[in-house]
N, C-alpha and C positions, 0 to 999 in steps of 0.2 A: 321402355315400359309404357303401356297404354295409358293415355290420359283420359280421365273421365270428367264430364262437366261438373263444375261446382254446384253445390246445392243452391237453389234459388235462381239458376240460369233462366232467363226469360223464355217461356214457351218451350223449355227443354232443348233449345237450339244450341248446338256446339259445333264449331266455335261460334261465338256471337257474331252477328252481322256487323259489317264495317260501319264505323261511325263517321267516316269522312263525309263532309257536306260539299255541295257545289262550290261554296265560297272558299273552302280549303283548297280544292283543286285549282280554282282560279288564282288563289294566292301563290300556289306553287308555280304555276305557269308564269305569273308576273315576276316572281323571283328569278326564274330562269331567264326571262327576257331582259332583265336588267344586266345580265352578264354579256349581252350582245354588244359587240364593238363594230361599228361601221367600217367596212374594208375600203371605202371609196377613196379616202386620202392616201392610204398605203398603196392602193392599186395605181393611182396616178404617179406616185413616186417610182414605183417599180417599172411602169410603162415608160417613163422618161428615161431611165437608165438602160432599159432593154433597147429602146430606140437609139440611144447614143452608142451602145455597143454595136448594133447592126450598122450604123453609119460609119463607125470607125473601121469595121471589117471591110466595108465596101471601099472606103477611101484608101485603106492600106493595100488592097488588091489593085486598085487603079494606079497607085504609086509604083508597085512592083512591075506592073505591065509597061510603065513608061520608060524603063531602062535602069542602068546602074545608078544614076543619080537619084532616081525615085526610090530605088531599093534601100538606099542609105536613109532617106527620109522615113521610109516605111518602118525601118528598124527603130527609129526614135519614136514614131507614133505607136508602135507596139507596146511600149512601156505604159503610155497613158491609156491605151486601149485595154491593157490588162487590168489596170486599177478600176476602170469603169466597169469592165466585165465582172470583176470581183464584187463590186458594190451591187451590181444588178443581181448577182447570185445570192448575196446575203438578203437583199430585199425580197427576192423570190421565196426564200425559205421562211422569212418572217410572215410574208403574205400567205403562204401555204398554211402555216400554223394558225393564222388568224381565221381564215375562211373555214378551216376544218373545225376549229373550236367553236365557231359560231353555230354550227349545226346543232350542238347540244343545247345552246341557248335558245334556239328556235323550236326546241321540243322534239327534235328528230331522235327516234329510238332505234336500237338495233344496229348501231355503227360497229364496224368491224375492229376498229383500233382507236388509238388516242392521237391528239395533235402532235405530241412529242414523238411518238413512234413513226408517224407519217414523215416527219422531217428526218429522223435518223435513217429511215429506209433509203433516202437519197444518197447515202454514203456507203451502204453495205454492198459488197461485191455480189454480183449476179442479181441480187434482189433489186438493186437500183436500175436494172435494165428494164424490168417489166412492171414493178410495183407502182410507179407514178401513174401509169395508165389506169390501173385498178383503183387507186386512191382518188384520182380526179374523176373517174367514172362514178365513184360512189358520191362524191360531192355534187356532181351534176344531177344525178338521180334524186338525191336527198333534197335538192332545191327545186324539184319539179313543181309546176303549178298544181293547185288542188284539183282542178278539173282533169288534168292528165293522170294524176294519181287515182282519182275516182274511176277514170276510164279503164285503168288496169287493175281493177278489183280492190282498190284501196291500199295497195302496197307500193311504196316508192321504189323498192328494190327491183321491180320488174318493168319500170318505165324505160323508155328507149335510151340507148347509149348515144353520146354525141360523137360522130366521126371526127370532128375537129380535134378531139383529144388524141386519138391515135395518130392522125396526120402530123400534129405538132410534135409529138414525142419521137416518132420515127425520123422526121427531118432533123430534129435536134440531135439524135444519136448519130446520124450521118455526119452532121456538122462537127460534133465532138471528136469523132474518129478521125476525120480528115484534118482537123486542127491539130490533133495529137501527132499525126504523121508529118505535118508541115514543120512541127517543132523539132523533128529529128534532122540530122545533117543530110541524110539521103534525099529527103524531099524538099529541102530548103536551100538548094543550090542555085536557084534563080533561073535555071534553064527550062524547067518544066512548069508551065503556067496552069496546067489543068487542075492540080490540087487547090491552088489559090482561088481559081474560079469556082470550083465546087464548094469550097469553104464559104466564099462570099455569097453564093446563091443559097446555100444551106442556112447561113445566118439570116439572110433576108426573109426566107420562107418561114423558118422556125420562129424567128422573132415576130414576124407579122401574125402568125397563128397564135402565139402566146399572148400577144396584145389583145387580139380578138377574143380569145378564151377568157382572159382576165376580166375584160369588160363585161362579158356575158355572165360570168359567175358572180361578179360583184353586183350586177343588176338583179340577178335572180335572188341573191340573199337579201338585198334591200327590199325587194317586192314581198318576199316571204315575211320579213320582219314587219313591214307596214300592214300586211294582211293580219298577222297574228296580233299586233298591237291594237288594230281596229276591232277585231273580234272580242278582245278582252275588255275594251272600253264599252261595248254594247251591253 
């Protein structure tokens, strides 16, 4: 049913003009900013365990290449390496949740999903193959410097994509596939060293790229936080 303005509406304007003041908008932004949690410490922990995982993969490959005695030692190392890798994976998921959630605290609007869904997507078949590139691309663009956003018409969505994201994820997928093949009896007979070398190289490259990406995203979020906090103090 059509709504008519009540009697006495100022100037006959309906609906009435918004009553929000600049101070109310500033208060809302400050409230959002208090939800920000620095990812720096979590990033360092994750990087440490990722680096330990890469080191364990490389050492394990060198042991296997050294002969039968080394292969037995490598089997023992694989148990420790698996625990380190599991810890690195958990820290990666927590870190991913944190940096995506921080986007809302920084006042970024128009996000495609939520932090929880971003994490769940890492476990969904088929989706987990391509969604991480999409999600991390969104995080990269959403943390673009203000001058870059202004250069692209004021929309963070059309700012440039970082090639390091695609390179990291592709090398990680290769590493994961080869690691899975090595775990099968057919590829773990000790006679064919090629899969182990590919796995070690994939671990080294994907781990290094992830460390570089994590450092850059953490730095970008911290810069955006400091800029937003400074603008609200002025």
